[in-house]
MARPAKOL-312342 format. One line per field, with one value per residue: residue number from 1; residue in one letter; chain; x, y, z of N, C-alpha, C in turn. Coordinates in nm, 3 decimals. Layout:
residues N
i NUM, ...
aa A, ...
ch A, ...
nX X, ...
nY Y, ...
nZ Z, ...
caX X, ...
caY Y, ...
caZ Z, ...
cX X, ...
cY Y, ...
cZ Z, ...
***
This chain:
residues 210
i 1, 2, 3, 4, 5, 6, 7, 8, 9, 10, 11, 12, 13, 14, 15, 16, 17, 18, 19, 20, 21, 22, 23, 24, 25, 26, 27, 28, 29, 30, 31, 32, 33, 34, 35, 36, 37, 38, 39, 40, 41, 42, 43, 44, 45, 46, 47, 48, 49, 50, 51, 52, 53, 54, 55, 56, 57, 58, 59, 60, 61, 62, 63, 64, 65, 66, 67, 68, 69, 70, 71, 72, 73, 74, 75, 76, 77, 78, 79, 80, 81, 82, 83, 84, 85, 86, 87, 88, 89, 90, 91, 92, 93, 94, 95, 96, 97, 98, 99, 100, 101, 102, 103, 104, 105, 106, 107, 108, 109, 110, 111, 112, 113, 114, 115, 116, 117, 118, 119, 120, 121, 122, 123, 124, 125, 126, 127, 128, 129, 130, 131, 132, 133, 134, 135, 136, 137, 138, 139, 140, 141, 142, 143, 144, 145, 146, 147, 148, 149, 150, 151, 152, 153, 154, 155, 156, 157, 158, 159, 160, 161, 162, 163, 164, 165, 166, 167, 168, 169, 170, 171, 172, 173, 174, 175, 176, 177, 178, 179, 180, 181, 182, 183, 184, 185, 186, 187, 188, 189, 190, 191, 192, 193, 194, 195, 196, 197, 198, 199, 200, 201, 202, 203, 204, 205, 206, 207, 208, 209, 210
aa X, X, X, X, X, X, X, X, X, X, X, X, X, X, X, X, X, X, X, X, X, X, X, X, X, X, X, X, X, X, X, X, X, X, X, X, X, X, X, X, X, X, X, X, X, X, X, X, X, X, X, X, X, X, X, X, X, X, X, X, X, X, X, X, X, X, X, X, X, X, X, X, X, X, X, X, X, X, X, X, X, X, X, X, X, X, X, X, X, X, X, X, X, X, X, X, X, X, X, X, X, X, X, X, X, X, X, X, X, X, X, X, X, X, X, X, X, X, X, X, X, X, X, X, X, X, X, X, X, X, X, X, X, X, X, X, X, X, X, X, X, X, X, X, X, X, X, X, X, X, X, X, X, X, X, X, X, X, X, X, X, X, X, X, X, X, X, X, X, X, X, X, X, X, X, X, X, X, X, X, X, X, X, X, X, X, X, X, X, X, X, X, X, X, X, X, X, X, X, X, X, X, X, X, X, X, X, X, X, X
ch A, A, A, A, A, A, A, A, A, A, A, A, A, A, A, A, A, A, A, A, A, A, A, A, A, A, A, A, A, A, A, A, A, A, A, A, A, A, A, A, A, A, A, A, A, A, A, A, A, A, A, A, A, A, A, A, A, A, A, A, A, A, A, A, A, A, A, A, A, A, A, A, A, A, A, A, A, A, A, A, A, A, A, A, A, A, A, A, A, A, A, A, A, A, A, A, A, A, A, A, A, A, A, A, A, A, A, A, A, A, A, A, A, A, A, A, A, A, A, A, A, A, A, A, A, A, A, A, A, A, A, A, A, A, A, A, A, A, A, A, A, A, A, A, A, A, A, A, A, A, A, A, A, A, A, A, A, A, A, A, A, A, A, A, A, A, A, A, A, A, A, A, A, A, A, A, A, A, A, A, A, A, A, A, A, A, A, A, A, A, A, A, A, A, A, A, A, A, A, A, A, A, A, A, A, A, A, A, A, A
nX 8.314, 8.054, 8.046, 7.813, 7.653, 7.376, 7.158, 6.893, 6.610, 6.402, 6.349, 6.229, 6.248, 6.527, 6.598, 6.457, 6.572, 6.838, 6.813, 6.708, 6.907, 7.131, 7.087, 7.174, 7.435, 7.673, 7.678, 7.757, 7.634, 7.760, 7.697, 7.417, 7.252, 7.092, 7.078, 7.207, 7.453, 7.557, 7.587, 7.793, 8.004, 8.012, 8.075, 8.327, 8.469, 8.431, 8.450, 8.266, 8.159, 7.927, 7.687, 7.364, 7.138, 6.893, 6.676, 6.544, 6.606, 6.621, 6.818, 7.128, 7.063, 7.003, 7.113, 7.308, 7.476, 7.554, 7.698, 7.920, 8.035, 8.102, 8.285, 8.484, 8.549, 8.673, 8.584, 8.385, 8.060, 7.745, 7.412, 7.102, 6.806, 6.478, 6.145, 6.074, 6.029, 6.050, 6.132, 6.315, 6.433, 6.560, 6.744, 6.904, 7.022, 7.165, 7.338, 7.484, 7.644, 7.558, 7.565, 7.349, 6.984, 6.714, 6.378, 6.179, 6.002, 6.124, 6.175, 6.318, 6.511, 6.587, 6.688, 6.910, 7.065, 7.110, 7.265, 7.495, 7.578, 7.620, 7.834, 8.030, 8.063, 7.881, 7.616, 7.291, 6.953, 6.615, 6.346, 6.126, 6.263, 6.478, 6.331, 6.222, 6.453, 6.544, 6.331, 6.349, 6.599, 6.542, 6.374, 6.316, 6.579, 6.559, 6.595, 6.824, 6.731, 6.787, 6.992, 6.839, 6.580, 6.543, 6.554, 6.326, 6.125, 6.159, 6.065, 5.802, 5.728, 5.722, 5.488, 5.457, 5.329, 5.343, 5.387, 5.490, 5.721, 5.859, 5.909, 6.072, 6.298, 6.371, 6.286, 6.076, 5.723, 5.649, 5.889, 5.918, 5.705, 5.800, 6.026, 5.893, 5.736, 5.934, 6.038, 5.815, 5.805, 6.050, 6.012, 5.794, 5.529, 5.214, 5.135, 5.184, 5.168, 5.211, 5.467, 5.620, 5.575, 5.689, 5.954, 6.032, 6.009, 6.212, 6.429, 6.515, 6.483, 6.626, 6.684, 6.487, 6.335, 6.399
nY -2.717, -2.509, -2.315, -2.246, -2.011, -1.970, -1.717, -1.645, -1.549, -1.721, -2.042, -2.256, -2.170, -2.154, -2.426, -2.542, -2.421, -2.506, -2.786, -2.808, -2.686, -2.836, -3.060, -3.008, -3.100, -2.951, -2.783, -2.690, -2.659, -2.478, -2.358, -2.239, -1.955, -1.724, -1.446, -1.118, -1.052, -1.303, -1.397, -1.238, -1.314, -1.590, -1.591, -1.475, -1.671, -1.910, -1.849, -1.866, -1.912, -1.788, -1.594, -1.641, -1.409, -1.302, -1.016, -0.859, -0.890, -0.958, -0.746, -0.709, -0.622, -0.748, -0.570, -0.418, -0.628, -0.723, -0.503, -0.505, -0.758, -0.740, -0.533, -0.629, -0.889, -0.978, -1.146, -1.301, -1.338, -1.174, -1.266, -1.139, -1.268, -1.241, -1.147, -0.895, -0.622, -0.347, -0.018, 0.122, -0.079, -0.234, -0.053, 0.012, -0.236, -0.288, -0.069, -0.136, -0.330, -0.580, -0.870, -0.969, -0.973, -1.140, -1.273, -1.457, -1.625, -1.725, -1.977, -2.306, -2.395, -2.156, -2.018, -2.175, -2.140, -1.866, -1.853, -1.983, -1.799, -1.574, -1.667, -1.650, -1.386, -1.239, -1.006, -1.054, -1.021, -1.036, -1.031, -0.841, -0.678, -0.577, -0.427, -0.231, -0.098, 0.009, 0.179, 0.356, 0.470, 0.610, 0.802, 1.150, 1.338, 1.449, 1.770, 1.796, 1.786, 2.049, 2.057, 2.185, 2.172, 1.897, 1.852, 1.992, 1.849, 1.603, 1.652, 1.707, 1.451, 1.335, 1.425, 1.687, 2.022, 2.324, 2.544, 2.419, 2.307, 2.542, 2.643, 2.438, 2.457, 2.715, 2.911, 3.121, 3.065, 3.129, 3.095, 2.822, 2.739, 2.834, 2.670, 2.424, 2.464, 2.486, 2.231, 2.076, 2.152, 2.052, 1.778, 1.730, 1.732, 1.812, 1.838, 1.792, 1.524, 1.372, 1.460, 1.356, 1.082, 1.037, 1.117, 0.927, 0.692, 0.734, 0.728, 0.964, 1.069, 1.054, 0.728, 0.622, 0.390, 0.123
nZ 7.093, 7.213, 7.487, 7.739, 7.957, 8.158, 8.261, 8.457, 8.646, 8.695, 8.800, 8.653, 8.390, 8.361, 8.398, 8.188, 7.961, 7.993, 7.969, 7.709, 7.548, 7.609, 7.467, 7.216, 6.996, 6.988, 7.203, 7.539, 7.854, 8.103, 8.340, 8.537, 8.653, 8.887, 8.894, 8.797, 8.923, 8.993, 8.736, 8.634, 8.808, 8.754, 8.481, 8.488, 8.623, 8.474, 8.206, 7.971, 7.627, 7.543, 7.714, 7.810, 7.877, 8.098, 8.114, 8.317, 8.642, 8.995, 9.212, 9.066, 8.743, 8.404, 8.215, 8.355, 8.432, 8.182, 8.086, 8.259, 8.208, 7.934, 7.946, 8.120, 8.047, 7.777, 7.479, 7.585, 7.497, 7.516, 7.504, 7.501, 7.636, 7.663, 7.777, 7.727, 7.504, 7.477, 7.354, 7.515, 7.678, 7.481, 7.363, 7.587, 7.640, 7.404, 7.401, 7.625, 7.529, 7.443, 7.239, 7.107, 7.089, 7.186, 7.196, 7.433, 7.310, 7.092, 6.850, 6.904, 6.712, 6.590, 6.810, 6.877, 6.646, 6.667, 6.898, 6.811, 6.620, 6.782, 6.934, 6.746, 6.742, 6.602, 6.538, 6.663, 6.623, 6.721, 6.484, 6.551, 6.730, 6.581, 6.397, 6.564, 6.647, 6.405, 6.343, 6.556, 6.505, 6.277, 6.366, 6.433, 6.583, 6.908, 7.068, 7.333, 7.678, 7.910, 8.211, 8.414, 8.309, 8.306, 8.579, 8.669, 8.534, 8.650, 8.907, 8.847, 8.771, 9.016, 9.111, 9.193, 9.212, 9.005, 9.172, 9.402, 9.296, 9.231, 9.488, 9.585, 9.422, 9.450, 9.265, 9.057, 9.004, 8.747, 8.611, 8.635, 8.472, 8.227, 8.186, 8.163, 7.933, 7.737, 7.761, 7.681, 7.412, 7.314, 7.350, 7.196, 7.287, 7.458, 7.721, 8.080, 8.172, 7.937, 7.878, 8.089, 8.047, 7.788, 7.839, 8.029, 7.879, 7.697, 7.858, 7.977, 8.226, 8.551, 8.672, 8.516, 8.287, 8.371
caX 8.197, 8.020, 8.018, 7.705, 7.609, 7.237, 7.121, 6.749, 6.565, 6.295, 6.409, 6.172, 6.307, 6.667, 6.607, 6.408, 6.675, 6.955, 6.782, 6.690, 7.033, 7.227, 7.059, 7.247, 7.563, 7.789, 7.660, 7.780, 7.588, 7.858, 7.637, 7.294, 7.250, 6.961, 7.079, 7.316, 7.579, 7.607, 7.627, 7.926, 8.101, 8.024, 8.145, 8.468, 8.532, 8.419, 8.478, 8.184, 8.160, 7.806, 7.600, 7.224, 7.109, 6.760, 6.691, 6.499, 6.629, 6.643, 6.958, 7.195, 6.982, 7.076, 7.190, 7.428, 7.565, 7.609, 7.800, 8.041, 8.095, 8.162, 8.401, 8.588, 8.579, 8.675, 8.566, 8.259, 7.952, 7.619, 7.292, 6.985, 6.689, 6.383, 6.008, 6.049, 6.080, 6.028, 6.244, 6.415, 6.505, 6.645, 6.855, 6.994, 7.098, 7.260, 7.441, 7.568, 7.738, 7.505, 7.586, 7.219, 6.864, 6.608, 6.262, 6.169, 5.919, 6.204, 6.178, 6.444, 6.609, 6.637, 6.769, 7.039, 7.140, 7.151, 7.375, 7.616, 7.619, 7.673, 7.965, 8.122, 8.069, 7.788, 7.498, 7.169, 6.837, 6.483, 6.288, 6.058, 6.363, 6.547, 6.238, 6.211, 6.578, 6.545, 6.233, 6.404, 6.709, 6.485, 6.296, 6.391, 6.652, 6.506, 6.691, 6.845, 6.682, 6.891, 6.988, 6.729, 6.455, 6.536, 6.525, 6.186, 6.040, 6.169, 5.975, 5.667, 5.705, 5.696, 5.355, 5.459, 5.270, 5.440, 5.420, 5.577, 5.852, 5.924, 5.962, 6.179, 6.417, 6.394, 6.261, 5.937, 5.631, 5.656, 6.010, 5.885, 5.621, 5.887, 6.104, 5.803, 5.698, 6.050, 6.044, 5.707, 5.845, 6.158, 5.962, 5.684, 5.406, 5.133, 5.098, 5.279, 5.165, 5.276, 5.610, 5.680, 5.568, 5.789, 6.087, 6.062, 6.028, 6.341, 6.535, 6.567, 6.471, 6.708, 6.617, 6.380, 6.366, 6.460
caY -2.699, -2.374, -2.322, -2.153, -1.982, -1.921, -1.632, -1.617, -1.561, -1.820, -2.177, -2.339, -2.123, -2.197, -2.571, -2.571, -2.381, -2.593, -2.916, -2.795, -2.653, -2.945, -3.162, -2.974, -3.170, -2.862, -2.694, -2.739, -2.564, -2.489, -2.308, -2.160, -1.870, -1.662, -1.300, -1.059, -1.060, -1.439, -1.411, -1.177, -1.400, -1.717, -1.566, -1.451, -1.798, -2.019, -1.797, -1.928, -1.842, -1.708, -1.585, -1.615, -1.319, -1.244, -0.871, -0.804, -0.983, -0.884, -0.708, -0.665, -0.664, -0.799, -0.464, -0.390, -0.745, -0.724, -0.398, -0.550, -0.872, -0.692, -0.449, -0.698, -1.024, -0.983, -1.280, -1.357, -1.267, -1.176, -1.270, -1.113, -1.352, -1.179, -1.131, -0.751, -0.568, -0.202, 0.055, 0.157, -0.202, -0.274, 0.041, -0.003, -0.360, -0.272, 0.025, -0.204, -0.416, -0.713, -0.916, -0.992, -0.950, -1.231, -1.287, -1.594, -1.709, -1.767, -2.122, -2.370, -2.398, -2.020, -1.986, -2.245, -2.072, -1.736, -1.876, -2.011, -1.672, -1.490, -1.720, -1.600, -1.242, -1.175, -0.944, -1.131, -0.949, -1.086, -0.938, -0.725, -0.593, -0.508, -0.328, -0.119, -0.022, 0.085, 0.287, 0.455, 0.541, 0.699, 0.907, 1.275, 1.353, 1.558, 1.852, 1.747, 1.869, 2.107, 2.001, 2.243, 2.117, 1.760, 1.861, 2.031, 1.739, 1.498, 1.689, 1.685, 1.307, 1.302, 1.472, 1.821, 2.131, 2.426, 2.623, 2.336, 2.297, 2.670, 2.652, 2.339, 2.499, 2.858, 2.988, 3.163, 2.974, 3.164, 3.031, 2.679, 2.725, 2.854, 2.546, 2.318, 2.491, 2.448, 2.084, 2.026, 2.175, 1.959, 1.640, 1.720, 1.700, 1.929, 1.847, 1.739, 1.377, 1.322, 1.490, 1.257, 0.951, 1.033, 1.124, 0.798, 0.594, 0.760, 0.720, 1.099, 1.102, 0.965, 0.609, 0.577, 0.287, 0.004
caZ 7.178, 7.256, 7.630, 7.769, 8.092, 8.153, 8.374, 8.458, 8.784, 8.707, 8.796, 8.546, 8.264, 8.361, 8.377, 8.054, 7.864, 8.008, 7.911, 7.564, 7.482, 7.629, 7.366, 7.094, 7.003, 6.999, 7.317, 7.675, 7.955, 8.211, 8.465, 8.528, 8.772, 8.902, 8.888, 8.721, 8.995, 8.975, 8.596, 8.622, 8.877, 8.681, 8.355, 8.519, 8.666, 8.376, 8.071, 7.866, 7.498, 7.535, 7.831, 7.780, 7.988, 8.117, 8.125, 8.445, 8.752, 9.120, 9.236, 8.944, 8.630, 8.289, 8.148, 8.436, 8.423, 8.047, 8.077, 8.329, 8.138, 7.809, 7.979, 8.196, 7.996, 7.630, 7.424, 7.635, 7.430, 7.590, 7.422, 7.584, 7.609, 7.752, 7.729, 7.710, 7.378, 7.470, 7.294, 7.616, 7.714, 7.369, 7.349, 7.702, 7.624, 7.293, 7.446, 7.724, 7.458, 7.412, 7.102, 7.045, 7.172, 7.141, 7.283, 7.484, 7.225, 6.977, 6.834, 6.945, 6.603, 6.572, 6.927, 6.863, 6.540, 6.719, 6.992, 6.731, 6.559, 6.889, 6.970, 6.643, 6.755, 6.510, 6.600, 6.640, 6.675, 6.682, 6.386, 6.609, 6.793, 6.473, 6.342, 6.658, 6.643, 6.280, 6.358, 6.651, 6.440, 6.176, 6.431, 6.445, 6.708, 6.990, 7.140, 7.469, 7.788, 7.994, 8.347, 8.490, 8.254, 8.356, 8.722, 8.682, 8.489, 8.751, 9.017, 8.793, 8.776, 9.157, 9.143, 9.250, 9.133, 8.965, 9.291, 9.488, 9.229, 9.248, 9.625, 9.598, 9.347, 9.476, 9.145, 9.053, 8.935, 8.605, 8.557, 8.623, 8.352, 8.110, 8.169, 8.117, 7.794, 7.656, 7.764, 7.594, 7.273, 7.280, 7.349, 7.102, 7.361, 7.494, 7.862, 8.178, 8.174, 7.816, 7.888, 8.180, 7.981, 7.681, 7.898, 8.091, 7.771, 7.633, 7.957, 8.002, 8.368, 8.635, 8.724, 8.426, 8.189, 8.431
cX 8.178, 7.973, 7.921, 7.686, 7.470, 7.208, 6.973, 6.698, 6.450, 6.355, 6.358, 6.230, 6.451, 6.679, 6.562, 6.511, 6.796, 6.930, 6.772, 6.823, 7.137, 7.206, 7.129, 7.388, 7.684, 7.776, 7.696, 7.735, 7.677, 7.803, 7.504, 7.280, 7.121, 6.962, 7.204, 7.450, 7.640, 7.653, 7.767, 8.032, 8.122, 8.100, 8.294, 8.540, 8.538, 8.451, 8.398, 8.198, 8.042, 7.734, 7.459, 7.168, 6.964, 6.778, 6.659, 6.510, 6.650, 6.791, 7.018, 7.115, 7.068, 7.160, 7.319, 7.527, 7.631, 7.722, 7.930, 8.112, 8.168, 8.289, 8.516, 8.632, 8.573, 8.663, 8.444, 8.145, 7.822, 7.502, 7.172, 6.870, 6.581, 6.243, 5.980, 6.109, 6.050, 6.152, 6.355, 6.497, 6.605, 6.768, 6.954, 7.081, 7.204, 7.373, 7.534, 7.667, 7.688, 7.527, 7.453, 7.106, 6.753, 6.494, 6.243, 6.076, 5.992, 6.205, 6.316, 6.550, 6.671, 6.725, 6.907, 7.126, 7.192, 7.268, 7.504, 7.669, 7.681, 7.812, 8.072, 8.136, 7.975, 7.667, 7.372, 7.052, 6.709, 6.420, 6.213, 6.156, 6.438, 6.459, 6.228, 6.338, 6.584, 6.450, 6.286, 6.515, 6.657, 6.409, 6.380, 6.457, 6.598, 6.620, 6.702, 6.785, 6.800, 6.884, 6.870, 6.594, 6.435, 6.497, 6.377, 6.094, 6.044, 6.077, 5.829, 5.632, 5.675, 5.561, 5.348, 5.395, 5.378, 5.484, 5.516, 5.717, 5.929, 5.986, 6.081, 6.309, 6.451, 6.388, 6.113, 5.853, 5.633, 5.778, 5.989, 5.805, 5.704, 5.968, 6.015, 5.764, 5.812, 6.063, 5.938, 5.747, 5.951, 6.108, 5.846, 5.553, 5.335, 5.100, 5.200, 5.285, 5.237, 5.427, 5.681, 5.684, 5.676, 5.931, 6.127, 6.088, 6.163, 6.457, 6.595, 6.559, 6.556, 6.630, 6.510, 6.430, 6.426, 6.393
cY -2.552, -2.382, -2.210, -2.134, -1.919, -1.841, -1.596, -1.638, -1.660, -1.961, -2.263, -2.300, -2.170, -2.345, -2.608, -2.537, -2.475, -2.729, -2.911, -2.774, -2.763, -3.056, -3.133, -3.033, -3.080, -2.762, -2.765, -2.630, -2.579, -2.439, -2.242, -2.085, -1.788, -1.509, -1.249, -1.069, -1.199, -1.463, -1.354, -1.266, -1.530, -1.700, -1.544, -1.581, -1.900, -1.979, -1.870, -1.850, -1.745, -1.712, -1.554, -1.537, -1.273, -1.095, -0.820, -0.911, -0.901, -0.854, -0.651, -0.714, -0.704, -0.694, -0.434, -0.505, -0.752, -0.624, -0.442, -0.663, -0.825, -0.612, -0.531, -0.831, -1.029, -1.127, -1.352, -1.274, -1.282, -1.169, -1.252, -1.203, -1.312, -1.180, -0.985, -0.700, -0.418, -0.134, 0.080, 0.035, -0.240, -0.184, 0.027, -0.127, -0.347, -0.178, -0.038, -0.299, -0.555, -0.747, -0.935, -0.973, -1.034, -1.233, -1.433, -1.683, -1.751, -1.919, -2.181, -2.365, -2.260, -1.977, -2.050, -2.177, -1.937, -1.750, -1.903, -1.883, -1.580, -1.536, -1.676, -1.449, -1.167, -1.118, -1.022, -1.056, -1.016, -0.984, -0.820, -0.626, -0.512, -0.397, -0.207, -0.034, 0.064, 0.203, 0.397, 0.536, 0.641, 0.816, 1.034, 1.287, 1.473, 1.640, 1.801, 1.843, 1.925, 2.044, 2.055, 2.188, 1.974, 1.759, 1.894, 1.916, 1.623, 1.525, 1.678, 1.537, 1.260, 1.356, 1.612, 1.923, 2.232, 2.509, 2.548, 2.323, 2.427, 2.685, 2.557, 2.389, 2.647, 2.941, 3.024, 3.061, 3.002, 3.099, 2.881, 2.655, 2.740, 2.729, 2.434, 2.339, 2.454, 2.296, 2.023, 2.038, 2.076, 1.816, 1.620, 1.681, 1.829, 1.940, 1.775, 1.586, 1.317, 1.345, 1.387, 1.119, 0.937, 1.033, 0.993, 0.691, 0.609, 0.758, 0.857, 1.141, 1.005, 0.848, 0.556, 0.465, 0.161, -0.123
cZ 7.213, 7.400, 7.668, 7.918, 8.080, 8.279, 8.363, 8.600, 8.803, 8.694, 8.681, 8.411, 8.253, 8.328, 8.236, 7.948, 7.870, 7.944, 7.760, 7.494, 7.497, 7.527, 7.233, 7.102, 7.024, 7.114, 7.447, 7.772, 8.077, 8.344, 8.435, 8.660, 8.772, 8.904, 8.818, 8.791, 8.982, 8.832, 8.575, 8.685, 8.801, 8.550, 8.379, 8.553, 8.552, 8.233, 7.963, 7.735, 7.489, 7.670, 7.781, 7.899, 7.987, 8.144, 8.265, 8.553, 8.879, 9.141, 9.109, 8.824, 8.510, 8.219, 8.224, 8.428, 8.286, 8.035, 8.143, 8.256, 8.011, 7.838, 8.037, 8.134, 7.844, 7.581, 7.476, 7.576, 7.509, 7.493, 7.514, 7.540, 7.709, 7.694, 7.693, 7.579, 7.364, 7.414, 7.396, 7.656, 7.605, 7.360, 7.464, 7.686, 7.515, 7.333, 7.548, 7.658, 7.426, 7.265, 7.031, 7.143, 7.113, 7.242, 7.319, 7.404, 7.098, 6.967, 6.862, 6.836, 6.584, 6.690, 6.917, 6.758, 6.588, 6.816, 6.916, 6.667, 6.664, 6.931, 6.869, 6.650, 6.663, 6.585, 6.562, 6.704, 6.629, 6.585, 6.448, 6.673, 6.689, 6.414, 6.433, 6.658, 6.519, 6.290, 6.449, 6.586, 6.337, 6.238, 6.443, 6.582, 6.785, 7.050, 7.282, 7.571, 7.866, 8.133, 8.429, 8.441, 8.302, 8.503, 8.745, 8.645, 8.588, 8.869, 8.974, 8.804, 8.919, 9.204, 9.201, 9.156, 9.095, 9.085, 9.383, 9.428, 9.246, 9.386, 9.644, 9.536, 9.368, 9.348, 9.142, 8.979, 8.785, 8.539, 8.540, 8.495, 8.226, 8.082, 8.113, 7.972, 7.699, 7.648, 7.674, 7.449, 7.228, 7.266, 7.252, 7.166, 7.403, 7.641, 7.950, 8.176, 8.055, 7.822, 7.975, 8.114, 7.875, 7.738, 7.963, 7.984, 7.704, 7.731, 7.991, 8.148, 8.449, 8.689, 8.633, 8.338, 8.245, 8.393
***
């Protein structure tokens, strides 16, 4: 039997998944929980083979919970099941150690097969997710932003002008412009708005990409 723990903050989704998966002859749903913290606690107590993890939940989100489970509970595999397929979400989940990443519109037969594969420790990715990862890997690697460039761009994201940023950081407005021009060049953009958008999409700004 493959023992499953379901983590999702929507009761209807939890109940639907539990009912659907319990119908499989080789699956046993041992628990269903509503957030990441409960997923970590439940996994530690019950040691399921696979945790079906929603990505965005209140409190401890799916990525943070995945990271803890993978680090603290060897042998427990985490399969992300979410509606979100943005590049940042995918990369964060994979970097946290998720065994797989599926979307909630995955057909029942494919979901069951993916769970069985995840229980064996095999990587399982929905086709759109796999395509995005491949595209991202092929993209040219950008030069990393310096700590000061990141700091300046973070203040831009808060809506501050160059003059305000200069006063905040005790540097001249010309120096602020120099940092921004270097940032634009590294990110391949031409203006402040695009720089903030790209940096947030790539998780380059503190707190971005949640």
